[in-house]
Wavefront OBJ file of the C-alpha trace (Angstrom):
o trace
v -21.519 -13.978 48.042
v -18.318 -14.796 49.902
v -15.107 -13.181 48.720
v -11.989 -15.365 49.010
v -9.118 -12.906 49.343
v -6.253 -13.457 46.916
v -3.125 -11.780 48.288
v -0.540 -14.155 46.867
v -0.639 -16.932 49.480
v -3.091 -19.701 50.224
v -4.913 -22.671 48.786
v -7.733 -20.673 47.261
v -9.208 -23.195 44.833
v -9.764 -25.815 47.560
v -11.758 -23.327 49.621
v -13.867 -22.345 46.624
v -14.478 -26.025 45.782
v -15.696 -26.741 49.310
v -17.986 -23.703 49.210
v -19.395 -24.971 45.911
v -20.214 -28.284 47.600
v -22.432 -26.469 50.111
v -23.948 -24.249 47.380
v -22.371 -21.081 48.762
v -21.596 -18.522 46.067
v -18.001 -17.304 46.160
v -15.379 -15.491 44.157
v -11.576 -15.422 44.362
v -10.185 -11.929 43.954
v -7.575 -9.458 45.101
v -9.498 -6.532 43.586
v -10.943 -4.260 46.245
v -13.878 -3.255 44.040
v -14.859 -6.892 43.596
v -14.353 -7.797 47.267
v -16.346 -4.748 48.376
v -19.445 -6.365 46.853
v -19.003 -9.527 48.926
v -21.297 -10.111 51.899
v -18.584 -12.032 53.748
v -14.847 -12.583 53.392
v -12.391 -15.434 53.850
v -8.729 -14.646 54.531
v -6.799 -17.833 53.731
v -3.062 -18.289 53.884
v -0.148 -20.694 53.800
v 3.434 -19.633 54.458
v 5.364 -17.054 56.451
v 3.753 -14.382 58.637
v 5.796 -11.421 57.355
v 5.188 -12.418 53.732
v 1.447 -12.424 54.338
v 1.503 -9.046 56.083
v 3.726 -7.516 53.395
v 1.445 -8.769 50.641
v -1.614 -7.274 52.332
v 0.125 -3.927 52.678
v 1.633 -3.687 49.188
v -1.640 -4.754 47.564
v -3.637 -2.087 49.393
v -5.808 -4.746 51.006
v -4.618 -3.833 54.525
v -6.603 -0.583 54.683
v -9.494 -2.074 52.734
v -9.853 -4.981 55.159
v -9.678 -2.753 58.208
v -12.530 -0.656 56.812
v -14.675 -3.622 55.765
v -14.159 -5.576 58.977
v -13.910 -2.901 61.671
v -16.149 -0.183 60.212
v -18.617 -1.986 57.956
v -18.671 -5.095 60.184
v -18.461 -7.545 57.297
v -18.106 -11.128 58.610
v -14.652 -12.563 57.964
v -13.123 -15.998 58.496
v -9.352 -16.388 58.739
v -7.909 -19.808 57.882
v -4.461 -21.064 58.980
v -2.009 -18.197 58.283
v -5.065 -16.002 57.768
v -6.087 -16.239 61.436
v -2.477 -15.715 62.549
v -2.385 -12.443 60.602
v -5.381 -11.296 62.659
v -3.273 -11.311 65.847
v -0.933 -8.540 66.986
v 2.236 -10.245 65.821
v 4.103 -13.523 65.491
v 7.247 -15.161 66.803
v 7.838 -16.119 63.179
v 8.267 -12.538 61.954
v 8.953 -8.927 62.805
v 5.978 -7.079 61.328
v 2.859 -6.174 63.332
v -0.299 -8.082 62.543
v -3.771 -6.719 61.915
v -4.434 -6.739 65.669
v -8.109 -7.645 65.405
v -7.583 -10.485 67.887
v -5.592 -9.361 70.919
v -2.708 -11.746 71.478
v 0.150 -13.256 69.511
v 1.040 -16.149 67.305
v 3.745 -18.052 69.165
v 6.101 -20.955 68.526
v 5.432 -24.287 70.186
v 7.481 -24.640 73.373
v 9.604 -27.633 72.399
v 10.660 -28.143 76.014
v 7.061 -29.154 76.792
v 6.743 -31.585 73.894
v 7.442 -35.292 74.104
v 9.200 -37.072 71.208
v 5.901 -38.126 69.615
v 4.792 -34.497 69.315
v 6.412 -33.425 66.070
v 6.680 -29.908 64.696
v 4.971 -28.980 62.460
v 1.769 -30.273 63.993
v 0.415 -32.105 60.979
v -2.591 -34.357 60.505
v -6.043 -34.948 61.942
v -6.651 -33.726 65.488
v -9.641 -33.774 67.816
v -10.881 -30.356 68.866
v -12.830 -29.079 71.871
v -15.530 -26.414 71.744
v -14.841 -23.921 74.533
v -18.081 -22.019 74.098
v -20.915 -22.350 71.602
v -20.928 -19.950 68.673
v -22.710 -19.910 65.312
v -19.460 -21.075 63.666
v -19.447 -24.367 65.577
v -23.196 -24.960 65.671
v -24.264 -28.573 65.035
v -20.842 -29.894 64.061
v -20.819 -33.679 63.590
v -20.047 -35.640 66.754
v -16.401 -36.010 67.792
v -15.251 -33.181 65.504
v -11.797 -33.548 63.974
v -9.943 -31.223 61.642
v -6.802 -31.302 59.529
v -3.822 -29.240 60.742
v -0.470 -28.160 59.309
v 1.265 -25.520 61.454
v 4.405 -24.739 63.448
v 3.023 -21.746 65.377
v -0.158 -21.378 67.398
v -2.460 -18.700 68.789
v -2.162 -17.253 72.271
v -5.170 -15.043 73.032
v -4.950 -12.178 75.519
v -8.690 -12.497 76.157
v -9.595 -16.127 76.945
v -13.183 -15.555 75.830
v -11.945 -15.039 72.255
v -10.730 -18.655 72.125
v -13.823 -20.590 71.050
v -12.058 -23.809 69.983
v -9.015 -25.522 71.470
v -6.772 -28.459 70.658
v -3.882 -30.277 72.309
v -0.466 -31.098 70.877
v 1.779 -31.461 73.879
v -0.080 -28.522 75.402
v -3.541 -27.026 74.985
v -3.873 -24.003 72.720
v -6.500 -22.020 70.849
v -7.327 -23.138 67.314
v -10.511 -21.129 66.815
v -11.314 -17.530 67.718
v -14.220 -15.140 67.513
v -14.664 -11.500 68.383
v -17.838 -9.972 66.995
v -17.876 -10.418 63.217
v -14.289 -11.731 63.203
v -13.787 -15.502 63.091
v -10.677 -17.571 62.566
v -9.453 -21.165 62.649
v -5.934 -22.591 62.674
v -6.958 -25.799 60.901
v -8.002 -26.295 57.283
v -11.785 -26.726 56.953
v -11.369 -27.110 53.182
v -9.398 -30.325 53.857
v -11.530 -31.603 56.727
v -14.355 -33.441 54.945
v -17.748 -33.378 56.674
v -16.441 -31.390 59.650
v -15.001 -28.635 57.485
v -18.031 -28.648 55.246
v -20.323 -28.027 58.211
v -18.092 -25.268 59.592
v -18.054 -23.458 56.243
v -21.801 -23.977 55.961
v -22.125 -22.286 59.350
v -19.970 -19.375 58.201
v -22.105 -19.029 55.072
v -25.177 -18.830 57.324
v -23.480 -16.144 59.433
v -22.850 -14.171 56.242
v -26.465 -14.602 55.173
v -27.804 -13.310 58.481
v -25.480 -10.296 58.367
v -26.688 -9.498 54.876
v -30.253 -9.538 56.162
l 1 2 3 4 5 6 7 8 9 10 11 12 13 14 15 16 17 18 19 20 21 22 23 24 25 26 27 28 29 30 31 32 33 34 35 36 37 38 39 40 41 42 43 44 45 46 47 48 49 50 51 52 53 54 55 56 57 58 59 60 61 62 63 64 65 66 67 68 69 70 71 72 73 74 75 76 77 78 79 80 81 82 83 84 85 86 87 88 89 90 91 92 93 94 95 96 97 98 99 100 101 102 103 104 105 106 107 108 109 110 111 112 113 114 115 116 117 118 119 120 121 122 123 124 125 126 127 128 129 130 131 132 133 134 135 136 137 138 139 140 141 142 143 144 145 146 147 148 149 150 151 152 153 154 155 156 157 158 159 160 161 162 163 164 165 166 167 168 169 170 171 172 173 174 175 176 177 178 179 180 181 182 183 184 185 186 187 188 189 190 191 192 193 194 195 196 197 198 199 200 201 202 203 204 205 206 207 208 209 210
């Protein structure tokens, strides 16, 4: 079972609906006892960085997630704001992030963008696979995903950046370090491409469960 973490932000029902389409059992919950029974976790999120961090801390999920992810090695997938919270911090806020992915979430450098490159970066974008991982295995040809974001990932360790995209400049939109995965785009809104990516994550969870 995959636990979709409810911490007050995020489009939770859409993620659950997509998981249902691939016959992956899931539950939406903010209860640690319920989430502790999950074989894998999804950290979604829409909104401001500091709000997300504050909600994790006040709910008690901050310590719980650190134990599940770093100690128990439960597979986790961050989506949109969720992957940004996995970094060390963000230009958008003041609070420190979870720090699971070394690097920061940074604002687009508007001086490098031409007039056609709007902020937020919104819509369908082609992506490039930097290195093969189980998360991107057998994606349909010419993979494209749906984006809505004004900040992007900057990884301290280039090997963590498994997927990249370009919007005026090239930047990481997918990361992996051990059992920790994250994507800037919305697989739950990305049709066959998102369905396959979530199917891959479900398979990762199944293998970890044994």
